[in-house]
VMD Tcl script that draws the C-alpha trace (Angstrom):
set ca {
  {112.16 106.84 73.89}
  {110.71 110.38 74.30}
  {113.65 112.32 75.16}
  {116.88 114.36 74.08}
  {120.49 114.55 74.94}
  {122.58 117.68 74.98}
  {126.49 117.70 75.18}
  {128.77 120.45 76.32}
  {132.43 120.74 76.55}
  {133.28 122.86 79.56}
  {136.68 124.50 80.53}
  {136.40 123.42 84.08}
  {137.70 120.31 86.03}
  {135.32 117.40 86.26}
  {135.13 117.86 90.09}
  {134.08 121.56 89.61}
  {131.37 120.81 87.32}
  {129.94 117.93 89.57}
  {129.86 120.39 92.39}
  {127.97 122.84 90.29}
  {125.15 120.12 89.97}
  {125.31 118.71 93.47}
  {125.85 121.65 96.02}
  {122.61 123.41 96.70}
  {123.88 126.84 96.84}
  {125.83 126.52 93.49}
  {123.05 124.90 91.64}
  {120.60 127.72 92.73}
  {123.26 130.18 91.50}
  {123.30 129.11 87.92}
  {120.36 126.87 87.03}
  {117.74 129.57 86.47}
  {118.30 133.38 85.75}
  {119.54 135.34 88.76}
  {116.32 137.57 88.83}
  {114.28 134.47 89.65}
  {115.76 134.28 93.15}
  {116.26 130.46 93.12}
  {116.37 128.41 96.28}
  {117.49 124.87 96.16}
  {117.67 121.98 98.63}
  {119.70 118.73 97.91}
  {120.15 115.50 99.85}
  {122.64 113.99 97.74}
  {122.19 110.14 98.09}
  {120.26 107.44 96.48}
  {116.70 108.12 97.48}
  {117.50 111.61 98.57}
  {115.39 114.51 97.43}
  {116.15 117.68 95.53}
  {113.79 120.70 95.22}
  {114.40 123.81 93.33}
  {112.03 126.73 93.59}
  {111.83 130.40 92.24}
  {110.87 133.01 94.70}
  {109.69 135.41 91.90}
  {108.01 132.89 89.52}
  {105.51 130.05 89.98}
  {108.15 127.52 89.42}
  {109.11 124.63 91.40}
  {110.63 121.25 90.58}
  {111.65 118.34 92.63}
  {112.67 114.59 92.32}
  {114.68 111.90 93.85}
  {118.21 110.66 93.13}
  {118.19 107.27 91.44}
  {122.08 107.10 90.98}
  {125.05 109.06 92.64}
  {128.39 108.16 91.23}
  {130.49 110.74 92.55}
  {132.02 113.17 89.80}
  {130.89 110.71 86.99}
  {127.22 110.31 87.01}
  {124.00 111.65 88.42}
  {120.52 110.20 87.64}
  {117.41 111.82 89.06}
  {113.63 111.89 88.59}
  {112.12 115.25 87.71}
  {108.73 116.39 88.29}
  {107.21 119.95 88.24}
  {105.21 120.84 91.32}
  {101.60 120.30 90.66}
  {102.14 117.80 87.87}
  {101.91 114.06 88.20}
  {104.31 113.07 85.33}
  {107.79 112.31 86.23}
  {110.65 112.19 83.79}
  {114.23 110.99 84.23}
  {117.53 113.20 83.96}
  {120.95 111.63 83.46}
  {124.05 113.75 83.74}
  {127.34 112.27 82.69}
  {130.67 113.97 83.34}
  {133.85 112.83 81.56}
  {137.33 114.48 81.75}
  {138.80 116.09 78.68}
  {142.10 117.63 77.62}
  {140.54 120.99 78.26}
  {138.23 120.28 81.10}
  {134.85 118.27 81.26}
  {132.39 116.83 78.65}
  {128.97 116.97 79.96}
  {126.12 114.89 78.59}
  {122.64 115.51 79.92}
  {119.84 113.14 78.79}
  {116.08 113.93 79.82}
  {113.69 111.26 78.77}
  {110.29 109.80 79.44}
  {108.24 112.88 78.54}
  {104.50 112.70 78.17}
  {104.57 114.32 74.72}
  {106.67 115.90 72.05}
  {105.57 119.61 73.22}
  {106.89 119.00 76.85}
  {110.10 117.48 75.57}
  {110.68 120.42 73.26}
  {110.13 122.86 76.24}
  {112.70 121.00 78.25}
  {115.15 121.08 75.49}
  {114.95 124.84 75.39}
  {115.05 125.14 79.19}
  {118.11 122.94 79.43}
  {119.85 124.69 76.66}
  {119.23 127.97 78.39}
  {120.53 126.36 81.79}
  {123.65 124.81 80.31}
  {124.51 128.06 78.43}
  {124.78 129.75 81.68}
  {126.95 127.09 83.35}
  {130.42 128.07 81.72}
  {129.96 131.67 82.81}
  {129.10 130.74 86.31}
  {132.01 128.48 86.70}
  {134.35 131.09 85.20}
  {133.32 133.55 87.81}
  {133.08 131.07 90.61}
  {136.54 129.67 90.08}
  {138.21 133.22 89.92}
}
mol new
graphics top color blue
foreach p $ca { graphics top sphere $p radius 0.5 }
foreach p [lrange $ca 0 end-1] q [lrange $ca 1 end] { graphics top cylinder $p $q radius 0.2 }
display resetview
């Protein structure tokens, strides 16, 4: 398997973290830096499409939902616009005593270089999530 897994413990309820990944306005608010003016469309159902695009950068990613298990698990394909290769993202959420354990697995990369770029990208994204949730909740 050519992929990676990142785990985060987040001080927010599982339902709240789920919404941050599945509501288009919320996902757009934290997934990329604010200056990128991110837009997002989400059709949250098996076979439904998601599309994330930056208004200030030439970045756009899309895919289809493969599995939607509300508040526990989300599986989706991942393809950068203009590329033919498709990878797979699995997001698992589990309640903990202090919030939620998020486990993100991204796999099926063409090569190690693309995998490593995605490790850095998802690390940056997931580092923004707790701050977004803290502000969005208050």
